[in-house]
Structures are given as C-alpha cells and as structure tokens.
C-alpha positions in Angstrom: 263.8 201.0 -122.9 263.0 204.3 -124.7 261.1 202.4 -127.3 259.0 200.7 -124.6 258.2 204.1 -123.1 257.2 205.5 -126.5 255.0 202.4 -127.1 253.3 202.9 -123.7 252.7 206.6 -124.5 251.2 205.6 -127.9 249.1 202.9 -126.3 247.8 205.4 -123.7 246.9 208.0 -126.4 245.2 205.3 -128.5 243.2 204.0 -125.5 242.1 207.4 -124.4 241.1 208.3 -128.0 239.1 205.1 -128.4 237.4 205.5 -125.1 236.2 209.0 -125.6 235.2 208.6 -129.3 233.8 205.0 -129.4 233.7 203.1 -126.2 231.8 205.8 -124.1 229.0 205.5 -126.6 228.6 201.7 -126.3 226.0 200.6 -123.7 225.1 197.0 -124.4 221.6 196.4 -123.1 221.9 199.7 -121.2 224.3 198.2 -118.7 227.7 197.1 -120.2 230.2 199.8 -121.1 233.7 198.9 -122.1 236.4 200.7 -120.0 239.4 199.9 -122.1 241.7 202.5 -120.6 242.4 200.2 -117.7 244.6 198.1 -120.1 247.3 200.9 -119.9 247.8 200.3 -116.1 247.9 196.6 -116.7 250.8 196.9 -119.2 253.2 199.0 -117.0 256.5 197.2 -116.2 257.0 195.6 -112.8 259.6 198.2 -111.8 257.1 201.0 -112.1 256.8 203.0 -108.9 253.5 203.3 -107.1 253.8 207.1 -107.5 253.9 206.8 -111.3 250.9 204.4 -111.2 249.0 207.1 -109.2 250.1 210.0 -111.4 249.3 208.1 -114.6 246.0 206.8 -113.3 245.0 210.3 -112.3 246.2 211.9 -115.6 244.4 209.3 -117.7 241.3 209.4 -115.5 241.0 213.2 -115.5 241.4 213.4 -119.3 238.7 210.8 -119.8 236.5 212.6 -117.2 236.9 215.8 -119.1 235.6 214.3 -122.3 233.0 212.0 -120.7 231.4 214.5 -118.3 232.1 212.2 -115.3 233.7 214.6 -112.8 236.4 212.7 -111.1 234.9 209.2 -111.2 237.4 207.8 -113.6 240.3 209.6 -111.9 239.3 208.3 -108.5 238.8 204.7 -109.6 242.1 204.7 -111.6 244.0 206.1 -108.7 242.7 203.4 -106.5 243.7 200.8 -109.1 247.2 202.5 -109.3 247.6 201.9 -105.5 246.9 198.2 -105.7 248.3 197.2 -109.1 251.9 196.6 -107.9 250.8 194.3 -105.1 248.3 192.5 -107.3 251.0 192.1 -110.0 253.4 190.5 -107.4 250.7 188.2 -106.3 250.1 186.8 -109.8 253.6 186.9 -111.2 255.1 183.3 -111.5 257.6 182.7 -108.7 260.3 181.4 -111.1 260.5 184.8 -112.7 262.2 186.1 -109.6 263.4 189.7 -109.5 263.7 190.2 -113.2 261.9 193.2 -114.8 258.7 192.0 -116.4 256.4 193.7 -118.8 253.1 192.1 -118.0 251.8 190.1 -120.9 250.7 186.6 -121.8 254.2 186.0 -123.2 256.1 187.0 -120.1 253.8 185.8 -117.3 251.9 183.0 -119.0 248.3 183.0 -120.0 246.6 182.0 -116.8 248.6 184.4 -114.4 248.2 187.3 -116.8 244.5 186.8 -117.4 243.8 186.3 -113.7 245.8 189.5 -113.0 243.9 191.4 -115.7 240.5 190.1 -114.6 241.1 190.9 -110.9 242.1 194.5 -111.7 239.3 194.9 -114.3 236.7 193.7 -111.8 238.0 195.9 -109.1 238.0 198.9 -111.4 234.4 198.3 -112.5 233.3 197.9 -108.9 234.9 201.1 -107.9 233.8 203.1 -110.9 230.1 202.0 -110.8 229.9 202.3 -107.0 231.2 205.9 -107.3 228.8 206.6 -110.2 225.8 205.2 -108.4 226.8 206.4 -105.0 224.1 204.3 -103.5 223.2 200.6 -103.0 219.5 201.3 -103.3 219.2 199.6 -106.7 221.7 196.8 -106.2 220.5 194.7 -109.2 221.3 197.5 -111.7 224.6 198.1 -110.0 225.6 194.4 -110.2 224.4 194.3 -113.9 226.6 197.2 -114.7 229.6 195.8 -112.9 229.3 192.3 -114.3 228.5 193.5 -117.9 231.2 196.1 -118.0 233.8 193.7 -116.5 233.0 191.1 -119.1 233.1 193.6 -121.9 236.3 195.2 -120.7 238.0 191.9 -120.0 237.1 190.8 -123.6 238.8 194.0 -124.9 241.9 193.2 -122.8 241.9 189.7 -124.3 241.6 191.2 -127.8 244.3 193.8 -127.2 246.6 191.3 -125.7 246.2 189.0 -128.7 246.7 191.7 -131.2 250.4 191.9 -130.4 252.5 189.9 -132.7 254.2 186.9 -131.1 257.9 187.0 -131.1 259.6 183.8 -132.4 262.1 182.1 -130.1 264.9 183.1 -132.5 264.2 186.8 -132.0 263.7 186.6 -128.2 
C-alpha cells in the first residue's frame, strides 16, 4: 500500500512538472491544449474518500494555476471533477468486481470501462475548464473547438500513459 501511495505522489509530481514545463506551451492549431494532470485523479483507488479527491484536486489545481497564470481555473475544475469522480467510477466499474479495492486501469477494469471512465471525466474537465476560462458563450464555436481539441489531446495522453505501464504476467499477479 505504501508503495502505491509513493507511486501516486511520484505520478502527481511528474504530471505537474510536465504540465507546467511542456504541455502548457502546446496549443495545436491555437485550440487544443493537453491537460494531462487529470490523469492523476483517474488513477486514485476506489476506496479514496471524496474529501481526498477534493483536497488533491485543489492542491494540484492551485499549483498548476500558480505556474500557468490561470487564477483558480484549474483548481475549480479539478475540485468539480473530484466531486464526481467516485460516482463516475462506480458507474463504469464492472459489476463482477464487487466491493474489492480497485486501482483504476485497463488491467483491473478492462479496456472499454476504463477508457469510457477516462473519456467522460476528461470531457467533463475540459468543458468546465474552458467554460471558466471563456466565462461567456458569445463565441461558442471557439469554445467548442477548444473543448473538443483539448479533450482529444488529453484523452490521447491518458491512453499513452496507461499503455506505458508494464503489463504484469499472470504468474506475477
């Protein structure tokens, strides 16, 4: 358990570092920006309390806001994601898994449920983040392009991060 906590802390530090140094400077066609830090909230175990989701979302969000000059936008959107993540996870977890503690991944949930879970939360985060950033629906086409482009790019990064983990053989499981 302690090893899992350390790996999540390391993942969080890595995602924050990558976001503020690399991903914040990527704007494909002026619209799509990867928001890779949402992957950290996706990977929290099923037993994580909603309070911890909120605190972690706020902490990660405020750190990214400080380095990105986006006052409170990331913190607000990640807190909202922290509120809904446990319920969304329960909606997508396979029923045969029952009450066991799950660490969300393709290997524990299956590919389709995990990617649906990741896509739903990524899309929700992008909608919230860019709606707060724009704070207006005056130019809806630009807002939709940012949401769709950033969701696609972020989901692609989630897919890449998820497939970077080495697969455990059945003998080691």
